[in-house]
LODO-783041 format. One record per residue (C-alpha): x, y, z. Coordinates in nm, 3 decimals, always signed. Layout:
N
<pt <X, Y, Z>>
...
***
This chain:
423
<pt <+11.282, +11.365, +8.187>>
<pt <+11.033, +11.190, +7.955>>
<pt <+10.818, +10.904, +8.084>>
<pt <+10.929, +10.564, +7.958>>
<pt <+10.691, +10.302, +7.823>>
<pt <+10.746, +10.092, +8.136>>
<pt <+10.642, +10.387, +8.354>>
<pt <+10.314, +10.453, +8.168>>
<pt <+10.092, +10.224, +8.385>>
<pt <+10.231, +10.372, +8.709>>
<pt <+10.185, +10.727, +8.579>>
<pt <+9.829, +10.660, +8.462>>
<pt <+9.739, +10.497, +8.797>>
<pt <+9.886, +10.793, +8.990>>
<pt <+9.714, +11.052, +8.772>>
<pt <+9.376, +10.883, +8.804>>
<pt <+9.416, +10.853, +9.181>>
<pt <+9.467, +11.231, +9.211>>
<pt <+9.139, +11.316, +9.039>>
<pt <+8.918, +11.303, +9.350>>
<pt <+9.158, +11.534, +9.535>>
<pt <+9.179, +11.783, +9.247>>
<pt <+8.801, +11.808, +9.238>>
<pt <+8.771, +11.828, +9.616>>
<pt <+9.039, +12.093, +9.667>>
<pt <+8.923, +12.338, +9.401>>
<pt <+8.802, +12.655, +9.576>>
<pt <+8.930, +12.540, +9.918>>
<pt <+9.157, +12.750, +10.140>>
<pt <+9.497, +12.626, +10.260>>
<pt <+9.723, +12.817, +10.499>>
<pt <+10.087, +12.707, +10.463>>
<pt <+10.362, +12.785, +10.716>>
<pt <+10.730, +12.755, +10.626>>
<pt <+11.066, +12.896, +10.730>>
<pt <+11.274, +13.111, +10.501>>
<pt <+11.546, +12.846, +10.555>>
<pt <+11.356, +12.643, +10.297>>
<pt <+11.447, +12.904, +10.036>>
<pt <+11.818, +12.834, +10.087>>
<pt <+11.815, +12.464, +9.999>>
<pt <+11.801, +12.286, +9.664>>
<pt <+11.430, +12.204, +9.691>>
<pt <+11.317, +12.568, +9.709>>
<pt <+11.241, +12.609, +9.337>>
<pt <+11.052, +12.280, +9.331>>
<pt <+10.857, +12.388, +9.640>>
<pt <+10.755, +12.713, +9.469>>
<pt <+10.667, +12.516, +9.152>>
<pt <+10.433, +12.313, +9.372>>
<pt <+10.282, +12.630, +9.518>>
<pt <+10.220, +12.758, +9.164>>
<pt <+10.064, +12.423, +9.071>>
<pt <+9.825, +12.433, +9.368>>
<pt <+9.729, +12.788, +9.274>>
<pt <+9.662, +12.682, +8.914>>
<pt <+9.422, +12.413, +9.043>>
<pt <+9.202, +12.681, +9.196>>
<pt <+9.318, +12.638, +9.557>>
<pt <+9.319, +12.958, +9.765>>
<pt <+9.662, +12.987, +9.927>>
<pt <+9.787, +13.192, +10.220>>
<pt <+10.163, +13.160, +10.274>>
<pt <+10.311, +13.252, +10.611>>
<pt <+10.688, +13.255, +10.641>>
<pt <+10.910, +13.251, +10.949>>
<pt <+11.238, +13.437, +10.944>>
<pt <+11.481, +13.206, +11.122>>
<pt <+11.709, +13.504, +11.187>>
<pt <+11.435, +13.659, +11.402>>
<pt <+11.466, +13.492, +11.744>>
<pt <+11.106, +13.520, +11.857>>
<pt <+11.178, +13.423, +12.217>>
<pt <+11.427, +13.710, +12.281>>
<pt <+11.378, +14.070, +12.390>>
<pt <+11.348, +14.287, +12.079>>
<pt <+11.464, +14.645, +12.125>>
<pt <+11.436, +14.923, +11.865>>
<pt <+11.773, +14.846, +11.701>>
<pt <+11.696, +14.475, +11.670>>
<pt <+11.346, +14.561, +11.545>>
<pt <+11.492, +14.765, +11.261>>
<pt <+11.739, +14.491, +11.172>>
<pt <+11.478, +14.216, +11.178>>
<pt <+11.221, +14.421, +10.986>>
<pt <+11.473, +14.475, +10.708>>
<pt <+11.554, +14.103, +10.699>>
<pt <+11.186, +14.006, +10.694>>
<pt <+11.106, +14.248, +10.413>>
<pt <+11.407, +14.125, +10.216>>
<pt <+11.280, +13.769, +10.259>>
<pt <+10.938, +13.876, +10.129>>
<pt <+11.100, +14.023, +9.814>>
<pt <+11.304, +13.703, +9.771>>
<pt <+10.995, +13.485, +9.795>>
<pt <+10.807, +13.697, +9.541>>
<pt <+11.103, +13.694, +9.303>>
<pt <+11.153, +13.318, +9.336>>
<pt <+10.787, +13.251, +9.266>>
<pt <+10.816, +13.454, +8.946>>
<pt <+11.137, +13.266, +8.862>>
<pt <+10.970, +12.933, +8.934>>
<pt <+10.693, +13.015, +8.686>>
<pt <+10.945, +13.103, +8.416>>
<pt <+11.110, +12.764, +8.461>>
<pt <+10.791, +12.563, +8.508>>
<pt <+10.574, +12.373, +8.256>>
<pt <+10.348, +12.683, +8.258>>
<pt <+10.588, +12.969, +8.177>>
<pt <+10.310, +13.206, +8.072>>
<pt <+10.106, +13.163, +8.389>>
<pt <+10.086, +13.457, +8.627>>
<pt <+10.034, +13.475, +9.000>>
<pt <+9.943, +13.798, +9.173>>
<pt <+10.106, +13.806, +9.516>>
<pt <+9.957, +14.034, +9.779>>
<pt <+10.120, +14.119, +10.109>>
<pt <+10.017, +14.397, +10.343>>
<pt <+9.907, +14.500, +10.689>>
<pt <+9.655, +14.220, +10.733>>
<pt <+9.768, +14.155, +11.092>>
<pt <+9.691, +14.383, +11.387>>
<pt <+9.925, +14.314, +11.677>>
<pt <+9.975, +14.395, +12.044>>
<pt <+10.279, +14.382, +12.273>>
<pt <+10.380, +14.050, +12.421>>
<pt <+10.419, +14.250, +12.740>>
<pt <+10.608, +14.196, +13.064>>
<pt <+10.660, +13.837, +13.177>>
<pt <+10.831, +13.752, +13.507>>
<pt <+10.956, +14.109, +13.528>>
<pt <+11.100, +14.115, +13.176>>
<pt <+10.967, +14.359, +12.917>>
<pt <+10.994, +14.202, +12.572>>
<pt <+10.949, +14.544, +12.405>>
<pt <+10.880, +14.492, +12.032>>
<pt <+10.803, +14.126, +12.053>>
<pt <+10.430, +14.100, +11.987>>
<pt <+10.122, +13.881, +11.964>>
<pt <+9.840, +13.867, +11.713>>
<pt <+9.543, +14.085, +11.811>>
<pt <+9.325, +14.036, +11.503>>
<pt <+9.324, +13.923, +11.139>>
<pt <+9.178, +14.134, +10.859>>
<pt <+8.963, +13.847, +10.736>>
<pt <+8.762, +14.043, +10.478>>
<pt <+9.074, +14.186, +10.310>>
<pt <+9.240, +13.845, +10.284>>
<pt <+8.924, +13.681, +10.150>>
<pt <+8.885, +13.960, +9.894>>
<pt <+9.240, +13.897, +9.770>>
<pt <+9.187, +13.520, +9.752>>
<pt <+8.854, +13.551, +9.573>>
<pt <+9.026, +13.767, +9.312>>
<pt <+9.278, +13.489, +9.243>>
<pt <+9.573, +13.636, +9.434>>
<pt <+9.815, +13.449, +9.654>>
<pt <+9.841, +13.610, +9.998>>
<pt <+10.187, +13.628, +10.159>>
<pt <+10.206, +13.711, +10.530>>
<pt <+10.537, +13.809, +10.696>>
<pt <+10.600, +13.766, +11.071>>
<pt <+10.523, +14.133, +11.133>>
<pt <+10.224, +14.308, +11.283>>
<pt <+10.117, +14.666, +11.336>>
<pt <+9.939, +14.798, +11.642>>
<pt <+9.648, +15.041, +11.644>>
<pt <+9.894, +15.305, +11.770>>
<pt <+10.123, +15.260, +11.470>>
<pt <+10.395, +15.047, +11.630>>
<pt <+10.558, +14.750, +11.457>>
<pt <+10.603, +14.417, +11.636>>
<pt <+10.787, +14.095, +11.552>>
<pt <+10.539, +13.806, +11.566>>
<pt <+10.547, +13.429, +11.562>>
<pt <+10.473, +13.308, +11.210>>
<pt <+10.326, +12.987, +11.356>>
<pt <+10.079, +13.198, +11.556>>
<pt <+9.993, +13.405, +11.247>>
<pt <+9.933, +13.090, +11.041>>
<pt <+9.713, +12.940, +11.312>>
<pt <+9.506, +13.252, +11.377>>
<pt <+9.467, +13.310, +11.002>>
<pt <+9.347, +12.954, +10.944>>
<pt <+9.101, +12.994, +11.231>>
<pt <+8.974, +13.331, +11.108>>
<pt <+8.931, +13.218, +10.747>>
<pt <+8.787, +12.881, +10.852>>
<pt <+9.054, +12.731, +10.629>>
<pt <+9.021, +12.375, +10.508>>
<pt <+9.383, +12.293, +10.587>>
<pt <+9.663, +12.433, +10.799>>
<pt <+10.001, +12.300, +10.683>>
<pt <+10.331, +12.328, +10.870>>
<pt <+10.652, +12.262, +10.676>>
<pt <+10.909, +12.202, +10.949>>
<pt <+11.273, +12.104, +10.972>>
<pt <+11.334, +11.731, +10.946>>
<pt <+11.489, +11.739, +11.296>>
<pt <+11.148, +11.825, +11.439>>
<pt <+11.033, +11.517, +11.630>>
<pt <+10.667, +11.604, +11.566>>
<pt <+10.716, +11.448, +11.224>>
<pt <+10.604, +11.092, +11.165>>
<pt <+10.574, +10.931, +10.823>>
<pt <+10.214, +10.875, +10.707>>
<pt <+10.058, +10.897, +11.052>>
<pt <+9.715, +11.026, +11.148>>
<pt <+9.654, +11.120, +11.512>>
<pt <+9.382, +11.294, +11.711>>
<pt <+9.417, +11.570, +11.968>>
<pt <+9.435, +11.329, +12.262>>
<pt <+9.733, +11.146, +12.113>>
<pt <+9.895, +11.480, +12.025>>
<pt <+9.877, +11.593, +12.388>>
<pt <+10.028, +11.262, +12.503>>
<pt <+10.302, +11.310, +12.245>>
<pt <+10.374, +11.665, +12.365>>
<pt <+10.519, +11.540, +12.694>>
<pt <+10.793, +11.360, +12.499>>
<pt <+10.897, +11.666, +12.298>>
<pt <+11.160, +11.928, +12.382>>
<pt <+11.014, +12.259, +12.501>>
<pt <+11.131, +12.428, +12.177>>
<pt <+10.861, +12.235, +11.989>>
<pt <+10.576, +12.297, +12.231>>
<pt <+10.481, +12.617, +12.049>>
<pt <+10.382, +12.416, +11.740>>
<pt <+10.176, +12.175, +11.950>>
<pt <+9.998, +12.464, +12.121>>
<pt <+9.918, +12.623, +11.784>>
<pt <+9.787, +12.294, +11.645>>
<pt <+9.576, +12.237, +11.956>>
<pt <+9.425, +12.583, +11.922>>
<pt <+9.346, +12.519, +11.555>>
<pt <+9.176, +12.186, +11.629>>
<pt <+8.965, +12.344, +11.903>>
<pt <+8.863, +12.613, +11.651>>
<pt <+8.747, +12.336, +11.412>>
<pt <+9.017, +12.366, +11.146>>
<pt <+8.941, +12.027, +10.984>>
<pt <+9.292, +11.911, +10.893>>
<pt <+9.637, +12.013, +11.021>>
<pt <+9.937, +11.863, +10.841>>
<pt <+10.303, +11.853, +10.950>>
<pt <+10.551, +11.793, +10.667>>
<pt <+10.926, +11.766, +10.624>>
<pt <+11.046, +12.081, +10.450>>
<pt <+11.362, +11.902, +10.336>>
<pt <+11.170, +11.641, +10.135>>
<pt <+11.116, +11.739, +9.773>>
<pt <+10.750, +11.702, +9.679>>
<pt <+10.623, +11.641, +10.034>>
<pt <+10.344, +11.896, +9.982>>
<pt <+10.207, +11.718, +9.675>>
<pt <+10.252, +11.372, +9.825>>
<pt <+10.059, +11.473, +10.135>>
<pt <+9.774, +11.637, +9.948>>
<pt <+9.729, +11.404, +9.652>>
<pt <+9.776, +11.059, +9.800>>
<pt <+9.548, +10.876, +10.041>>
<pt <+9.810, +10.801, +10.306>>
<pt <+10.018, +11.113, +10.267>>
<pt <+10.381, +11.153, +10.369>>
<pt <+10.365, +11.341, +10.699>>
<pt <+10.159, +11.370, +11.016>>
<pt <+9.788, +11.452, +11.002>>
<pt <+9.612, +11.587, +11.310>>
<pt <+9.235, +11.602, +11.324>>
<pt <+8.954, +11.542, +11.571>>
<pt <+8.743, +11.421, +11.277>>
<pt <+8.837, +11.052, +11.246>>
<pt <+9.064, +10.997, +10.947>>
<pt <+8.967, +10.630, +10.943>>
<pt <+8.651, +10.485, +11.093>>
<pt <+8.407, +10.195, +11.079>>
<pt <+8.043, +10.246, +10.983>>
<pt <+7.740, +10.089, +10.818>>
<pt <+7.732, +10.106, +10.441>>
<pt <+7.477, +10.312, +10.249>>
<pt <+7.355, +10.297, +9.892>>
<pt <+7.612, +10.567, +9.803>>
<pt <+7.890, +10.321, +9.890>>
<pt <+7.799, +10.059, +9.627>>
<pt <+8.049, +10.182, +9.366>>
<pt <+8.332, +10.195, +9.620>>
<pt <+8.258, +9.845, +9.750>>
<pt <+8.245, +9.704, +9.396>>
<pt <+8.583, +9.860, +9.321>>
<pt <+8.726, +9.709, +9.641>>
<pt <+8.597, +9.352, +9.593>>
<pt <+8.642, +9.324, +9.216>>
<pt <+9.010, +9.210, +9.227>>
<pt <+8.923, +8.941, +9.485>>
<pt <+8.631, +8.823, +9.272>>
<pt <+8.862, +8.792, +8.972>>
<pt <+9.099, +8.579, +9.181>>
<pt <+8.812, +8.354, +9.288>>
<pt <+8.852, +8.448, +9.657>>
<pt <+8.507, +8.609, +9.671>>
<pt <+8.184, +8.513, +9.500>>
<pt <+8.101, +8.762, +9.226>>
<pt <+7.829, +9.013, +9.311>>
<pt <+7.652, +9.231, +9.054>>
<pt <+7.576, +9.595, +9.122>>
<pt <+7.205, +9.514, +9.142>>
<pt <+7.269, +9.232, +9.391>>
<pt <+7.485, +9.458, +9.606>>
<pt <+7.231, +9.741, +9.598>>
<pt <+6.961, +9.502, +9.724>>
<pt <+7.181, +9.379, +10.011>>
<pt <+7.367, +9.699, +10.105>>
<pt <+7.190, +9.713, +10.444>>
<pt <+7.390, +9.407, +10.553>>
<pt <+7.730, +9.566, +10.479>>
<pt <+7.979, +9.739, +10.707>>
<pt <+8.298, +9.913, +10.599>>
<pt <+8.615, +10.093, +10.698>>
<pt <+8.652, +10.434, +10.538>>
<pt <+8.986, +10.612, +10.520>>
<pt <+8.978, +10.977, +10.415>>
<pt <+8.647, +10.918, +10.231>>
<pt <+8.777, +10.607, +10.049>>
<pt <+8.650, +10.255, +10.125>>
<pt <+8.944, +10.030, +10.214>>
<pt <+8.764, +9.734, +10.376>>
<pt <+8.416, +9.582, +10.395>>
<pt <+8.222, +9.285, +10.531>>
<pt <+7.858, +9.173, +10.541>>
<pt <+7.642, +9.009, +10.809>>
<pt <+7.344, +8.806, +10.684>>
<pt <+7.095, +8.681, +10.948>>
<pt <+6.946, +8.329, +10.934>>
<pt <+6.717, +8.116, +11.149>>
<pt <+6.786, +7.741, +11.165>>
<pt <+6.512, +7.478, +11.146>>
<pt <+6.552, +7.445, +11.527>>
<pt <+6.496, +7.816, +11.579>>
<pt <+6.863, +7.904, +11.645>>
<pt <+6.965, +8.253, +11.530>>
<pt <+7.273, +8.239, +11.307>>
<pt <+7.464, +8.493, +11.106>>
<pt <+7.684, +8.458, +10.801>>
<pt <+7.996, +8.669, +10.780>>
<pt <+8.048, +8.725, +10.408>>
<pt <+8.245, +8.936, +10.163>>
<pt <+8.524, +9.022, +10.408>>
<pt <+8.770, +9.222, +10.197>>
<pt <+9.058, +9.459, +10.269>>
<pt <+9.240, +9.659, +10.004>>
<pt <+9.581, +9.504, +9.935>>
<pt <+9.794, +9.791, +10.068>>
<pt <+9.608, +9.792, +10.402>>
<pt <+9.614, +9.423, +10.495>>
<pt <+9.889, +9.431, +10.756>>
<pt <+9.742, +9.658, +11.022>>
<pt <+9.461, +9.452, +11.177>>
<pt <+9.173, +9.601, +10.981>>
<pt <+9.019, +9.262, +10.901>>
<pt <+9.019, +9.182, +11.274>>
<pt <+8.855, +9.517, +11.349>>
<pt <+8.580, +9.439, +11.101>>
<pt <+8.537, +9.091, +11.245>>
<pt <+8.500, +9.238, +11.595>>
<pt <+8.244, +9.486, +11.464>>
<pt <+8.047, +9.208, +11.294>>
<pt <+8.055, +8.992, +11.610>>
<pt <+7.935, +9.280, +11.830>>
<pt <+7.652, +9.368, +11.591>>
<pt <+7.556, +9.000, +11.565>>
<pt <+7.524, +8.977, +11.944>>
<pt <+7.309, +9.289, +11.949>>
<pt <+7.077, +9.123, +11.695>>
<pt <+7.046, +8.813, +11.913>>
<pt <+7.259, +8.599, +11.683>>
<pt <+7.409, +8.306, +11.871>>
<pt <+7.644, +8.158, +11.611>>
<pt <+7.848, +8.313, +11.333>>
<pt <+7.955, +8.111, +11.029>>
<pt <+8.167, +8.175, +10.722>>
<pt <+8.235, +8.001, +10.391>>
<pt <+8.590, +8.043, +10.265>>
<pt <+8.823, +7.893, +10.008>>
<pt <+9.159, +8.051, +10.100>>
<pt <+9.143, +8.200, +10.452>>
<pt <+9.035, +7.905, +10.667>>
<pt <+9.332, +7.925, +10.904>>
<pt <+9.284, +8.299, +10.961>>
<pt <+8.937, +8.228, +11.098>>
<pt <+9.048, +7.923, +11.296>>
<pt <+9.305, +8.144, +11.470>>
<pt <+9.019, +8.372, +11.578>>
<pt <+8.803, +8.114, +11.750>>
<pt <+8.612, +7.954, +11.461>>
<pt <+8.579, +7.578, +11.431>>
<pt <+8.565, +7.394, +11.100>>
<pt <+8.232, +7.213, +11.049>>
<pt <+8.011, +7.053, +10.783>>
<pt <+7.735, +7.179, +10.559>>
<pt <+7.476, +7.009, +10.779>>
<pt <+7.538, +7.272, +11.049>>
<pt <+7.415, +7.549, +10.819>>
<pt <+7.049, +7.662, +10.802>>
<pt <+6.856, +7.474, +10.536>>
<pt <+6.805, +7.787, +10.330>>
<pt <+7.182, +7.845, +10.322>>
<pt <+7.255, +7.479, +10.243>>
<pt <+7.040, +7.514, +9.932>>
<pt <+7.270, +7.794, +9.809>>
<pt <+7.597, +7.609, +9.870>>
<pt <+7.818, +7.601, +9.560>>
<pt <+7.972, +7.253, +9.545>>
<pt <+8.197, +7.362, +9.259>>
<pt <+8.372, +7.616, +9.486>>
<pt <+8.389, +7.355, +9.764>>
<pt <+8.421, +7.622, +10.030>>
<pt <+8.534, +7.528, +10.382>>
<pt <+8.272, +7.603, +10.648>>
<pt <+8.370, +7.748, +10.986>>
<pt <+8.145, +7.842, +11.275>>
<pt <+8.190, +8.032, +11.601>>
<pt <+7.963, +8.042, +11.906>>
<pt <+7.921, +8.400, +12.022>>
***
């Protein structure tokens, strides 16, 4: 469907916003887990289009598929092993064929993807548990890291079935989630992505959590989902930077998660997805981009790049996935009576993030840092947010309460309200 004239601005904004991710992801390694049930629904071709798109952007992809007809928790005898092996191999052929079909029906019909699948996984028996021998149910012993990396570096897509072969030549049925996790750990992958059924209660829209919260969450989940939590925990402990959980039923969830700041699924990482820190000179461009709309509206006083570079040491910010979404500055002053004061200035939060308490977090950070610097009183000048500060313990006052050096800079044309708070 062609883009209408009315949709042009939205399309241009979206395309520009993806640029940092395209540059960042090129040459990175993603391990993606999915069930072969995904191939049976209407979004399967679109999903494989998206896989082809990621490959075309220079992302190294390892796909690991689960065969939902292979009940991993059951005893697997020789007859069931033969049946499941045939099903798994048939699924592999279906995936390869559908990827080729997806290319033929994609915007890049002449593109080619080499798909490599082989005995990359060495396995071992699951063994006897509580007196029960699980026979041909197995566990991952090792990953042929060098062979997988060789395939990826030669621009192939690696496809791993839930099968493994022992050093004695036996075949075992494995957990695809375990394969995906161990592969991501072995390759030191940049992302491990689980596409799960929408009934999986691990899924939460646009949520980022750390390992502590994940463990607290585990207690609320049915035991059938604990295996995913255990795999994710293992991956985090092995320093896989980002683990994503997505809804396999949602068309485009893979692209939405990877190429938008807030994503569409659940992100698990022990590296804070959003944190407060002091600004550096490298943050000047990001701060200017953040405060520019507020300057144009007259909410903030306009600052030039040169001015901001000279005063960057006074700035603090909130960074979300390497993007600056909020900032504030603390300027120290000494009154003519020797009182230490601080001015809270340039408090700004990006429009789409103003309803989650980030301005209050920044204010708390500024107040704590002011106390550490021996500042006794904090003041602000504002034209449109007076009540917000009054609700947080500030008292409205007059210009005479400001240090003389700050009084000299007061802009009577803006007629800003002055509020002060004793720390």
